[in-house]
Steps between C-alpha positions, in 0.01 A plus 500: 500500500219746577388512858131426535296739713138491601241750606275377774171692465312503829134608486384726782127510568463742792653815637797426724669690777857601420616263775307212338650583158854498638435181701382311192790623286745409776363142515528467121859632517590255778338210311683594178835542675462174694392295195777648285759432772385138528519461122854637475684437829765231494676300772730800558192685629412239765616719791298790360193276458525395865560859624201632305270252672474727803418833337427649162774710349539599138743266329475609138707776347291815462488468119351148528216586736145498359375831362160663506435547127150645465217596727141567395329687782134428439256269662554248356863569420827306489868504585777345290815367659797424271756230574670187369268254325552188716425650843208700360355189333521298822334779700221540242444122475492459878254784554275382216501146638431626854205705377352194331543285811362764737164442333520129576402420857614137490835563670611687810751785460813301587411215263424747220830685554699178480312386189550839334873500548549132418302535174687813395838346576415201282380725219782757515802379306735764644416401859529129419844556349599715798406225745702249295803731510472548876474121547801439273722734705405333826205692641294260710130454428423667833715804415338525155153477654592772754627721217183441299291593802704812575557633148189380318212390720508765773548811282251378239243421767543844663453663157187294439357582844553876477365507143177335615466720809539814288275374216782500244428277202691211347805629312545457125846429357614698196817392317762769430796341316818698536335805657509627853 
């Protein structure tokens, strides 16, 4: 079976400081790594999941980390990050949904965040299946919710926040079957 990769094209509208560039890429890398870990970790990783709650440390083999594929240095320009399809799709969907809701002033930030994540979890088949697996092996609802907060909500929200602060646009997902 061919592994499915994706390119996440991130539009950049303004000049950035090198420190801003590295900060944004770091948040995308953390979000990708956290989402991918949540999607693949099993009950045997429970101790690791608890230990990682207190600090970020890389927990993907080097060859599985996201890659910077292309960079167009113009204004406007873009960056492309390459990684596994499922984590990239969830990141792109979340950021697109957050951008749409940021324009709606009906909800406060906390309510919007909760709605964003709840809607995406219902729509994302991989995450739904993952939650069912965790429940079937005995993870409590509270532990699953904590894991969702730690591995999905917090890193995705940090990525969204820094993207908006640095005027980085909504990413576009490009399918790359069997390539990396």
